[in-house]
N, C-alpha and C positions, 0 to 999 in steps of 0.2 A: 500402477495401482492408484486410483484416485483417493484423495483424502476423504471425500464424501460426495454423495450424489444429492441433488436437490431439484425439485420441480417447483418452479415459481412462475406464475403468469404464463403457463404452458411452455416455458423454456425448460428443456431438460439439461440441467447444468452438471458438470463434473469439475473438480478442482485438482490441480496437480502442481507439486513443487517445481519451480524452474530449475532444470538440470541441463547438462550439455545436450542431452538427447532432445530436449524441447526448445533449444535456443532458436531454431529457425521459426518456430511458432511465435516466440517472443518478438523477433524481428518483423514477422508478418503483422502482428497486432500493432506494434509501435509505428510501423511504416517508415517512410523515408525521413520524416521529421523527428523520429525518435520520441514519439508520443506528442510532445509539445516543445517546440523551440530547440530541438536537439538535446533534450535532457537525458533520455535513456535511463531515467530514474536514478540519476546520480546527484541530484540537487542537495540532498541531505548528507551525502558522503564527501562532498568537496566544499571547502570553505573559500570565500572571497574569489580572488582571480583564478584559482585552480578550476573552478566550475566554468566561468565564462571563457577561459582560454581553451577549454576542451569541448565546448559545445559542438554537438554533431558527432562526427566519427570518433573523436577522442573519447567522448563519454561512452559511446557504444563499445569501443575497445576495452575501456576500463571495466564496464559492466560484464563484458564477456570474460575478462580475466578472472573476475570474482567467481563467475559460474564455472569456468574451467578449473578453478582451484577447489571445486566441489563445495562451495558455500552456496546455500540456497537463499537468494535475496527476496523471494516472494513466491506467490502462487498465481498460476494462470487459471482462468475460468474458461471452460469449453461448452459450446452449444452445438449439437449436431456435428461434432468432430472438429469444429473450428474454434480458434482462440477468440474470445469476445471480451475478456476482462482481465485485469491485473490488480493485485494488491501487494505492496512492499511490506514485508514483515521480518524483522530481525531483532536481536537484542539491542537495546537502546545504545549501547557502546559502539555499534557499527555505524552510527551516524554522528560524525564529528560536528557538523553544523548544529545539530540539536543540542549538543553539549554546551554550546556557546550562546544559546538563545535565552534571553531574559524572560520573554513571554512564555516559553515552554520549558522553563527551568524544572529540574526534578522536584517532584512533590515530596519525596522522602528518599531514604537510602535503600529501598527495596529493589530487587532485580526485576526489571520489566522488559517485555518485548514490545517494540514500538511499531505501530502501523503508520507509515509516513506518506503513502501515496496510493492513489487509485488511478486506473485508466480503463475506461470502458469504450469499446468500439462504438462509433457514433450512432449507428442505427439500433444499437441495443441499450442506449441510455434511457434513464427514467423508467426502467422496468423492474427495479428492485435488485439488480445484480450486485450492487455495492453492499447491500445488507447480507446477501448470501456469501459474498467474499469475506465479510467480517466474521460470519459464523465459521467459514472454512479456516480462517486465520486462527480463531480460537482453538479449533481442533488440531491444527498444525502445531501450535505452541504446546498444547496439552500432551501430544505425542512425544514432544521433546523435553518434557518434564518442567516446562515453565508454569508459573502460577498466576502471573498478572500480564494482561494484554492492555496496552495503552495506545490511545490515538489522540489526534490533534485536529479535530474537524473545524470547519468554518460554521459559525452560528450567526447568520445574518438575517435580518428581517426582509431584506430585498433579494430578489433573484440575482445571482452572480453568474457571469459567463463561466462555462465549464472549466476553462483553464485556471480560473481563480479558486476553484474548490477541489483541487487535486488531492487535498488531505482528507476529503470526504465531508459530509454534512452532519451536523449534530443530529438531525432527524434520523439518518441511517444508523448512526451509532446507538441511539435510543431504541430503535426497532430491533437491533441485534442484541439488546440486553445490557449495553454499557451504561455506566453511571458517571455523571460529572463529578470530578474530585477537586478541581482547581480552575480558577479563571483569573489570569493576570492581564487579560485584555478583553475588551468588550466582545469581540467577535471570534476569539481563538481560545476556547476552553480546553481543558485536558479531561479526557474520558478514560475510564478504566473498566475492564471486565476481570473479576477475580475468579479464577477457575477453582471450583469446589474440590 
């Protein structure tokens, strides 16, 4: 059962939590390189050498173990039955690297769900899918009783290569209704959406 349906730029999108049943779709979307450099969306979950030592299949196996343990690490976006996008969304505590970031230090002591990563299939980029994934992430958190969704986009005046904006862009967050709540770095603000 999809979280929500969305029609954007003539793309008929649906969004589904990543479960064991959809693992093969996740692998299909991420491809042999694990999205970018063998990450498999483990960058924020592993600190220091633990990440670099597991790049590739090690990271894939760790992410699979998380999904096999029935934890939902994020949502897949589908168009015409195929996976075209991904957003990582879990409670902030699921991301140890985030806990040790000075730039992305907690704004306050409220419980938040953190959006840490996007991956859009190459031919579907720059079509607004990230904005739709943000909206789906809000719905996902709402269904789980969460009240605050937080993200850490890149806010740069220059165009960045896609791998450098894996946390999303400030523009996408603004379009999805998020508001900037902190900025400890020129290019890495903290955005929030408070669920009414």
